C-alpha positions in Angstrom: 65.9 86.8 25.5 64.8 85.8 28.9 68.5 86.2 30.2 68.7 89.2 28.7 65.8 90.7 30.2 66.8 89.3 33.5 70.1 91.0 32.9 68.6 94.5 32.2 66.1 94.5 35.1 68.7 93.4 37.7 71.6 95.3 36.4 70.8 98.9 37.8 69.4 97.7 41.1 72.5 95.7 41.6 74.5 98.7 40.6 72.9 100.8 43.1 74.0 98.3 45.7 77.3 98.3 44.7 77.7 101.9 44.7 76.2 102.2 48.0 78.7 99.8 49.0 81.9 101.7 47.6 80.3 104.9 49.7 79.4 103.2 53.1 81.6 100.7 55.0 78.0 99.0 56.6 76.6 98.7 53.4 79.7 97.1 51.9 79.7 94.6 54.5 76.1 93.6 54.1 76.6 93.2 50.4 79.9 91.0 50.9 77.7 89.0 53.4 74.9 88.4 50.8 77.1 87.7 48.0 79.5 85.4 50.0 82.7 87.2 50.8 85.0 89.6 49.5 86.0 87.2 46.6 82.7 87.1 45.5 82.1 90.9 45.9 85.2 91.2 43.6 83.6 88.9 41.0 80.4 90.8 41.1 81.7 94.2 40.4 83.8 92.4 37.5 80.6 90.9 36.4 78.6 94.1 36.1 81.8 96.3 34.6 81.6 93.5 32.0 77.9 94.5 31.7 78.7 98.0 31.3 81.6 97.4 28.5 79.6 94.8 26.6 79.3 97.0 23.7 82.6 97.5 22.8 83.6 94.3 24.1 81.3 92.4 21.7 82.8 94.3 18.9 86.5 93.2 20.1 85.3 89.6 20.2 83.9 89.8 16.5 86.9 91.7 15.2 89.3 88.8 16.5 90.1 85.5 15.0 88.5 82.5 16.8 92.1 81.1 17.4 95.2 83.4 18.2 98.5 82.1 17.6 101.9 83.6 18.3 101.8 85.1 14.9 98.9 87.1 15.7 101.0 89.3 18.3 103.8 90.1 16.1 104.7 93.5 15.7 102.4 95.2 13.2 100.0 92.3 12.9 96.1 93.5 12.7 95.4 91.5 15.8 98.0 93.1 18.2 96.8 96.6 16.6 93.1 96.0 17.6 93.9 94.9 20.7 96.1 97.7 21.5 93.5 100.1 20.6 90.8 98.8 22.3 93.1 98.7 25.5 94.3 102.2 25.0 90.8 103.6 24.7 89.7 101.5 27.9 92.8 101.3 30.1 91.0 100.8 33.2 89.1 97.9 31.7 92.4 96.1 30.4 91.6 93.1 32.4 88.4 92.4 30.5 90.2 93.1 27.2 92.8 90.0 28.4 90.2 87.8 29.2 88.4 88.3 26.0 91.9 87.1 24.5 92.8 84.6 26.8 89.9 82.4 25.8 91.4 82.3 22.1 95.0 81.5 22.6 95.8 78.0 21.9 98.5 78.2 25.1 98.6 80.5 28.1 102.3 81.6 27.6 101.2 83.3 24.4 99.8 86.0 26.7 103.3 86.8 27.7 104.2 87.3 23.8 101.3 89.4 24.1 102.4 91.5 26.6 105.4 92.1 25.3 104.3 93.0 22.0 101.6 95.3 23.5 104.5 97.0 25.9 107.2 97.1 23.3 109.4 95.6 25.6 110.6 91.8 26.6 111.4 92.4 30.4 109.0 91.9 33.0 110.1 95.3 34.7 109.2 97.3 31.8 105.8 95.1 31.0 104.8 95.2 34.6 105.2 99.1 34.7 103.2 99.4 31.3 99.3 99.9 30.8 99.5 96.1 29.5 100.6 94.6 32.6 96.9 92.8 32.9 97.7 90.6 29.9 101.2 89.2 31.8 99.1 89.2 34.9 96.3 87.0 32.8 99.0 84.2 32.0 99.8 84.1 35.9 96.2 83.7 36.6 96.1 80.7 34.3 98.9 79.2 36.3 97.0 79.5 39.3 94.0 78.3 37.6 96.1 75.0 36.2 97.1 74.5 39.6 93.8 74.6 41.3 92.5 72.0 38.6 95.2 69.5 39.2 95.0 69.8 43.0 91.4 69.0 42.8 89.3 65.8 42.5 90.1 65.5 39.0 90.3 62.4 36.7 93.9 61.4 35.3 93.5 62.7 31.9 92.2 66.3 33.5 95.1 65.9 35.8 97.3 65.3 32.5 96.3 68.1 30.5 96.7 70.5 33.7 100.0 69.6 34.2 101.2 70.0 30.4 99.7 73.6 30.3 101.0 74.5 33.7 104.6 73.4 32.9 104.6 74.7 29.3 103.9 78.2 30.8 106.4 77.9 33.8 109.1 76.8 31.3 108.6 79.8 29.5 108.4 82.3 32.8 111.5 80.5 33.8 113.6 80.6 30.5 112.6 83.8 28.9 111.7 86.1 31.7 113.2 87.4 35.4 110.5 87.0 37.4 112.0 88.5 40.5 111.9 91.7 38.9 108.4 91.3 40.0 108.2 90.0 43.5 104.5 89.9 43.9 104.2 87.8 40.6 107.3 85.7 41.4 105.3 84.8 44.6 102.4 83.7 42.9 104.2 81.3 40.6 106.0 80.2 43.6 102.7 79.5 45.3 101.5 77.5 42.7 104.6 75.8 42.4 104.4 74.5 45.7 101.0 73.4 45.5 101.7 71.2 42.5 105.3 69.9 43.9 103.4 68.7 46.9 100.5 67.2 45.0 103.2 65.1 42.7 105.4 64.0 45.7 102.3 62.7 47.5 101.2 60.9 44.4 104.4 59.4 43.5 104.8 58.4 47.2 101.7 56.2 47.0 102.5 55.1 43.3 104.8 52.1 44.1 102.6 50.6 46.9 99.6 50.7 44.1 102.2 49.2 41.7 103.1 46.4 44.5 99.3 45.6 44.7 98.8 45.2 41.3 101.5 43.1 40.5 100.6 40.6 43.6 98.3 37.6 42.7 94.9 38.2 44.1 93.3 35.7 46.5 89.9 34.4 45.9 87.3 35.1 48.4 84.2 33.2 49.1 84.0 31.4 45.8 84.3 34.9 44.1 86.5 34.8 40.7 90.1 36.0 41.6 89.8 40.1 40.6 91.7 43.4 41.4 90.7 46.0 44.2 88.1 48.3 42.8 89.7 51.6 41.6 93.4 50.0 41.9 94.3 50.2 38.2 92.9 53.4 37.6 95.5 54.8 40.6 98.2 52.9 39.3 98.0 54.2 35.6 97.9 57.6 37.4 101.1 57.1 39.0 102.8 55.9 35.9 101.4 58.8 34.2 102.6 61.3 36.7 106.3 59.4 36.5 106.4 59.9 32.7 105.5 63.5 33.1 107.9 64.3 35.1 110.7 63.1 33.0 110.3 66.3 31.3 108.8 68.4 34.0 110.6 67.4 37.2 112.7 70.3 37.1 109.9 72.5 36.8 108.2 71.7 39.9 111.5 71.0 41.8 110.7 67.1 42.4 113.8 65.5 40.6 114.8 63.4 43.6 111.6 61.8 44.2 110.8 61.5 40.4 114.3 59.8 39.8 113.6 57.2 42.8 110.1 56.6 41.9 111.0 56.0 38.4 114.2 53.7 38.9 112.0 51.5 41.5 108.8 51.5 39.0 111.1 50.3 36.0 112.6 47.4 38.3 109.2 46.5 39.8 107.6 46.2 36.2 110.2 44.1 34.7 111.1 41.7 37.3 107.8 41.2 38.6 106.3 40.8 35.2 109.0 38.3 34.6 108.2 36.5 37.6 104.4 36.5 37.0 104.8 34.9 33.6 107.0 32.1 34.8 104.4 31.4 37.5 101.6 31.7 35.3 103.2 28.7 33.0 103.7 26.7 36.2 100.2 27.2 37.6 97.9 23.9 37.9 94.3 24.3 38.4 91.6 26.7 37.2 91.6 28.9 40.3 95.3 29.3 40.6 95.7 30.0 36.8 92.8 32.5 36.9 94.1 34.3 39.7 97.6 34.4 37.9 95.9 35.4 34.7 94.4 38.8 36.8 98.1 39.6 37.8 99.6 39.0 34.6 97.1 41.1 32.7 97.4 44.2 34.8 101.3 43.9 34.7 101.1 44.0 30.8 98.6 47.1 31.0 101.1 48.7 33.3 104.0 47.8 31.1 102.2 48.9 27.9 101.3 52.7 29.8 105.0 52.9 30.8 107.0 51.2 28.1 105.0 51.2 25.0 102.7 48.9 22.7 105.8 47.1 21.2 106.9 46.0 24.7 103.7 45.2 25.7 103.1 43.2 22.7 106.0 40.9 23.5 104.9 40.4 26.8 101.4 39.0 25.3 103.2 36.6 23.2 104.8 35.4 26.4 101.4 35.1 28.2 100.1 33.2 25.2 103.1 31.0 25.5 102.6 30.6 29.4 99.1 29.7 29.0 99.7 26.9 26.5 102.4 25.5 28.4 100.7 23.2 30.7 97.0 23.3 29.0 95.4 20.3 27.8 95.3 19.8 24.3 91.8 21.2 23.7 92.7 24.5 25.6 95.9 24.7 23.5 93.8 24.4 20.2 91.4 27.2 21.4 94.2 29.4 22.4 
């Protein structure tokens, strides 16, 4: 209630400022400075467009299913008819209609199917020339959003989800549409592709270094227990995840060469180094030496499970157990 009261109080005041800014360059410069730049100014105008349109936007939201699928965008479907009807009545607000819809689709590429259904055409040139171009542009905006998320300081799980969503969308655009027919749309996708290709290249270039350090036996320092460098395992698993992702997505991001090179080196390192560590674990004598080798072996098994799968890792765990019992005293063997 308080938020609604604040909005109702502020809306006419800010709308007057926006109106003055449209008529007076100096007033616009002042408002742009106050809100934080041209991008923020455009966002402010969009927010107040949404406030002005909230009555019919709320009606649209309430009339659509919570989740929209490709089937909802087939010709003659109730959802397609409803979206088309609202867009035709409020053509200057098509981007707001698209914003309502995009929050309900399972995948951003569905917005392209919707644009095709609304325009009655399956080519970029005809969609771009139709009153429904905003729906295709919303898909491009989602591609840009995924790229920004992936290139930000995000956890590995978020990076993985962003890459999945981006590459699925770009694959549809590449296979089903001729983006060169709309050069500015092509440029937008090309820019995101460069961003993500650069990110993946940098990450893959660092991956082998992380893996080599993880597969090295750590040294004990100042009487402390041997352990991995803080954060090193997370970096290694992040690199492994990217190598796996790029099996399917390397072509979409134009990183085929470095992906193939990194994948081959990673597989060789994991197989050869892990076997060597298990052999050295069986030969290790003394508590500190065995503990240090065990840290490296456990790291290797975790990496192998992430890359090769659980069955392969379970084989390594059996070998680990055998290596530990090889030179252990009888009491330790019974405990193991």
